[in-house]
C-alpha positions in Angstrom: 15.1 2.1 10.7 15.8 -1.6 10.7 13.9 -4.2 8.8 10.5 -4.8 10.2 8.2 -7.7 9.3 4.8 -6.4 8.4 2.0 -8.6 9.7 -0.8 -9.8 7.5 -3.3 -7.7 9.6 -1.1 -4.6 9.3 -0.7 -5.2 5.5 -4.4 -5.5 5.2 -5.1 -2.3 7.1 -2.5 -0.5 5.1 -4.0 -1.7 1.8 -7.5 -0.6 3.0 -6.1 2.8 3.8 -4.3 3.1 0.4 -7.4 1.9 -1.5 -9.4 4.6 0.1 -6.9 7.2 -1.0 -6.4 6.4 -4.6 -8.0 7.3 -7.9 -7.5 4.9 -10.9 -4.8 3.1 -8.9 -2.9 6.4 -8.4 -2.4 7.6 -4.8 -3.4 11.1 -3.8 -0.6 13.5 -2.9 1.5 12.6 0.1 -0.5 9.4 0.9 2.7 7.3 1.1 4.2 9.6 3.7 0.9 9.7 5.7 0.7 5.8 5.6 4.3 5.4 6.6 3.8 7.5 9.7 0.4 6.1 10.5 1.6 2.5 10.4 5.1 3.2 11.6 6.9 1.6 8.6 9.2 3.0 6.0 8.1 4.8 2.9 9.8 2.1 0.8 7.8 -0.6 2.5 4.5 1.3 1.8 5.5 1.7 -1.9 6.5 -2.0 -2.2 3.2 -3.2 -0.7 1.2 -0.7 -2.9 3.1 -1.8 -6.1 2.4 -5.5 -5.4 -1.3 -4.8 -4.7 -1.5 -2.8 -8.0 0.0 -5.7 -10.0 -2.5 -8.1 -8.4 -5.4 -5.8 -9.0 -4.4 -5.5 -12.7 -3.9 -9.3 -13.1 -7.5 -9.9 -11.7 -8.9 -7.2 -13.9 -7.4 -8.6 -17.0 -8.7 -12.1 -16.3 -12.3 -10.9 -16.3 
């Protein structure tokens, strides 16, 4: 699969899906694979987006 630019809308939808399927910032079993298939992007893109989101969530949590 070639490099695909993930639009802001797709990223937001993906993050919404991932946030619904996590517990304490840990994704439920096989969620990355399901998200990759659902949004037609690579597993590595899903993992990269999730990792960035977790870092931002942690940063916001620490500031409070």
